[in-house]
C-alpha positions in Angstrom: 13.0 92.5 -30.0 15.4 93.2 -27.2 12.7 95.1 -25.3 10.4 92.1 -25.6 13.1 89.8 -24.3 13.7 92.0 -21.4 10.0 92.1 -20.5 9.8 88.4 -20.6 12.5 88.1 -17.9 10.8 90.5 -15.5 9.8 88.9 -12.2 6.2 88.2 -11.5 4.0 87.6 -8.4 2.6 84.1 -8.6 -0.2 85.3 -6.3 -0.7 89.0 -5.6 -2.4 89.4 -2.2 -4.2 92.4 -1.1 -5.4 94.1 2.1 -8.3 91.7 2.6 -6.0 88.6 2.5 -3.6 90.3 4.9 -6.4 91.0 7.3 -7.9 87.5 7.2 -4.5 86.0 7.5 -3.7 88.2 10.5 -6.8 87.0 12.3 -5.8 83.4 11.8 -2.2 84.1 12.9 -2.8 84.7 16.6 -4.3 81.3 17.6 -1.8 79.4 15.4 1.2 81.1 17.1 0.1 79.7 20.4 -0.3 76.2 18.9 3.3 76.4 17.6 4.6 77.6 21.0 2.9 74.6 22.5 4.5 72.3 19.9 7.9 73.7 20.7 7.5 72.6 24.3 5.8 69.3 23.7 7.2 68.3 20.2 3.9 67.0 19.0 5.3 67.2 15.4 9.0 67.0 14.4 10.8 70.0 12.9 10.9 68.3 9.5 7.1 67.7 9.6 6.7 71.4 10.5 9.2 72.8 8.1 8.4 70.9 4.9 4.8 72.2 4.4 6.0 75.7 5.2 8.6 75.4 2.4 5.8 74.0 0.1 3.6 77.1 0.8 6.6 79.4 0.0 7.2 77.4 -3.2 3.7 78.0 -4.4 3.7 81.7 -3.5 7.2 82.3 -4.7 8.3 84.7 -1.9 12.0 85.4 -2.3 12.6 86.7 1.2 10.7 83.8 2.9 12.5 81.3 0.7 15.9 82.7 1.9 14.9 82.9 5.6 13.4 79.4 5.8 16.1 77.8 3.7 18.6 79.1 6.3 16.4 77.8 9.2 15.9 74.4 7.5 19.7 74.0 7.0 20.3 74.9 10.7 17.7 72.2 11.6 19.5 69.5 9.6 17.7 69.4 6.3 20.1 68.9 3.3 20.5 71.4 0.5 19.1 68.8 -1.9 16.0 68.3 0.2 15.4 72.1 0.5 16.0 72.6 -3.3 13.5 69.9 -4.1 10.9 71.4 -1.8 11.3 74.9 -3.3 11.1 73.5 -6.8 8.0 71.3 -6.1 10.0 68.1 -6.2 8.9 65.2 -4.1 11.9 62.8 -4.2 12.7 63.4 -0.5 9.1 63.2 0.7 7.7 60.0 2.2 4.2 58.8 1.3 2.7 60.0 4.6 4.4 63.4 4.4 3.1 63.9 0.8 -0.3 64.6 2.3 1.1 67.5 4.3 2.7 68.9 1.1 -0.6 68.5 -0.8 -2.5 70.3 2.0 0.1 73.1 2.1 0.1 73.6 -1.7 -3.7 73.6 -1.8 -3.8 76.2 1.0 -1.6 78.5 -0.9 -3.3 77.9 -4.3 -6.7 78.6 -2.7 -5.3 82.0 -1.4 -5.7 80.8 2.2 -9.2 79.4 1.8 -8.8 75.6 1.6 -11.7 73.3 1.1 -13.0 71.1 3.9 -11.7 67.9 2.4 -8.1 69.1 2.5 -8.1 69.5 6.3 -9.9 66.1 6.6 -7.0 64.5 4.7 -4.6 65.7 7.4 -7.0 64.8 10.2 -7.4 61.2 9.0 -3.7 60.8 8.5 -2.3 62.4 11.7 -5.1 62.8 14.2 -6.4 66.1 15.7 -3.3 67.2 17.6 -0.7 66.7 14.8 -3.0 68.0 12.1 -3.7 71.1 14.1 0.1 71.8 14.4 0.7 71.2 10.7 -2.2 73.5 9.8 -0.8 76.1 12.2 2.6 76.0 10.5 1.0 76.4 7.1 -1.1 79.3 8.3 2.0 81.1 9.8 3.9 80.6 6.6 1.0 82.0 4.6 1.0 85.2 6.7 4.7 85.5 6.3 4.4 85.2 2.5 1.6 87.8 2.3 3.9 90.2 4.2 7.1 89.1 2.4 5.9 89.3 -1.2 5.5 93.1 -1.4 8.8 93.5 0.5 10.6 91.2 -2.0 9.1 93.2 -4.8 10.1 96.5 -3.2 13.7 95.4 -2.6 13.9 94.0 -6.2 12.6 97.4 -7.5 15.4 99.2 -5.6 17.8 96.9 -7.4 16.4 97.8 -10.8 14.4 94.6 -11.3 10.7 95.5 -11.1 8.0 92.9 -10.8 6.0 93.1 -14.0 2.6 92.7 -12.2 3.4 95.1 -9.3 3.4 98.8 -8.7 5.3 101.0 -6.3 2.0 102.2 -4.8 0.9 98.6 -4.2 4.2 97.7 -2.5 4.2 100.8 -0.2 0.5 100.4 0.7 0.9 96.8 1.6 4.1 97.3 3.6 2.6 100.3 5.6 -0.5 98.2 6.3 1.2 95.2 7.9 1.5 96.6 11.4 -1.8 98.5 11.8 -3.8 95.6 10.2 -2.1 93.0 12.3 -2.9 95.1 15.4 -6.5 95.6 14.4 -6.9 91.8 13.7 -5.7 91.1 17.2 -9.0 92.6 18.5 -11.4 89.8 17.2 -8.7 87.3 17.8 -8.1 88.1 21.5 -11.8 88.2 22.4 -12.1 84.7 21.1 -12.5 82.4 24.1 -10.7 79.6 22.3 -7.6 81.7 21.9 -7.8 82.7 25.6 -7.7 79.1 26.6 -4.7 78.5 24.3 -2.9 81.4 25.9 -3.4 79.9 29.3 -2.2 76.5 28.2 1.1 78.0 26.9 2.0 79.8 30.1 
């Protein structure tokens, strides 16, 4: 009985991502980074509108490291502890009706393992227009990449503390962690030869 109770309290991945998701997310990462650099200069969307969907993605994926890091950043940007707690527990009491669409899109993006359907992006486009919706999707994409990298690291650190993830293995955690840098570099090749990305790089200089 005690063993069964202990097993039920083991941590679990809500989504367990693999090499293929890491690679596809890495390819998407490069253009989105330049969009967010542009947003930092032009403030096309506010920090709140950028941060809330990112917290929503982390809530769906359950990445402990990303939750800690982005909670700290959100606090520094002025979000209250109550707002952050609500976002990380799927609450919507601090979310306006218009912002709820960004949360829906972020949650759908994570639930679909980074492969959202066409309608989800159209919801943002109709609500915010092309420039703002692009920035929101960029924030969501960056957060998704961070979660895919952060989840195996969270599991590995938890393992070192004697609290293994029930649906993880040491081999999985090590392989994923050792793959982050080489796969991210390999993914840069198709990303950097993309003419669209080249234009974005020029715009951010």
